[in-house]
C-alpha positions as CSV (number, residue, x, y, z in Angstrom):
1,M,-17.4,-25.3,-27.2
2,K,-17.0,-29.0,-27.4
3,R,-13.3,-28.6,-26.5
4,N,-14.1,-27.0,-23.1
5,W,-13.1,-30.3,-21.4
6,L,-9.6,-29.7,-22.7
7,V,-9.3,-26.5,-20.7
8,F,-10.3,-28.3,-17.6
9,V,-7.9,-31.2,-18.2
10,L,-5.0,-28.8,-19.0
11,G,-5.8,-26.7,-16.0
12,A,-5.8,-29.7,-13.7
13,L,-2.5,-30.9,-15.1
14,F,-0.9,-27.5,-14.7
15,I,-2.0,-27.5,-11.1
16,L,-0.7,-31.0,-10.5
17,F,2.7,-30.4,-12.1
18,G,3.0,-27.0,-10.4
19,V,2.5,-28.5,-7.0
20,L,4.9,-31.3,-7.7
21,W,7.6,-28.8,-8.9
22,T,7.0,-26.6,-5.9
23,L,7.5,-29.6,-3.5
24,Q,10.6,-30.7,-5.3
25,G,12.0,-27.2,-5.5
26,T,11.5,-26.7,-1.7
27,D,13.1,-30.1,-1.1
28,V,10.0,-31.5,0.5
29,M,9.9,-34.2,-2.1
30,G,13.3,-35.5,-2.9
31,G,14.7,-38.0,-5.3
32,S,15.3,-36.1,-8.4
33,S,17.7,-33.6,-9.9
34,M,15.0,-30.9,-9.4
35,S,15.1,-31.4,-5.6
36,G,16.3,-28.3,-3.7
37,V,16.7,-26.2,-6.8
38,T,15.2,-22.7,-6.2
39,L,14.1,-22.3,-9.8
40,W,11.5,-25.0,-9.4
41,A,10.3,-23.5,-6.1
42,V,9.5,-20.3,-8.2
43,V,8.2,-21.9,-11.4
44,G,5.9,-24.3,-9.6
45,P,3.5,-21.6,-8.0
46,I,3.5,-19.7,-11.3
47,V,2.3,-22.9,-13.1
48,V,-0.3,-23.5,-10.4
49,I,-1.7,-20.0,-10.8
50,A,-1.8,-20.5,-14.6
51,G,-3.8,-23.7,-14.0
52,L,-6.2,-22.0,-11.7
53,V,-6.8,-19.3,-14.4
54,M,-7.4,-22.0,-17.0
55,L,-10.0,-23.6,-14.7
56,G,-11.6,-20.3,-14.1
57,V,-11.9,-19.6,-17.8
58,G,-13.3,-23.1,-18.3
59,F,-16.0,-22.6,-15.6
60,A,-16.8,-19.1,-17.0
61,R,-17.2,-20.6,-20.5
62,R,-19.4,-23.4,-19.2
63,R,-21.6,-20.9,-17.3
64,R,-21.9,-18.7,-20.4
65,I,-22.8,-21.7,-22.6
66,S,-25.5,-23.0,-20.2
67,R,-27.4,-19.7,-20.2
């Protein structure tokens, strides 16, 4: 229960990196070897969804604990 903040931080990092990878994979953000590679355009949104699920779990735990 004390580690609930870890779920929030990891979820936010997953979302951040997922968006970054999506932008690089779709070649919106260039400048790396990941730019324009379709793999990252597919992996990025999957990581964003995983981050959103982690945030949802964190909020559900928080709501359950406060009751």
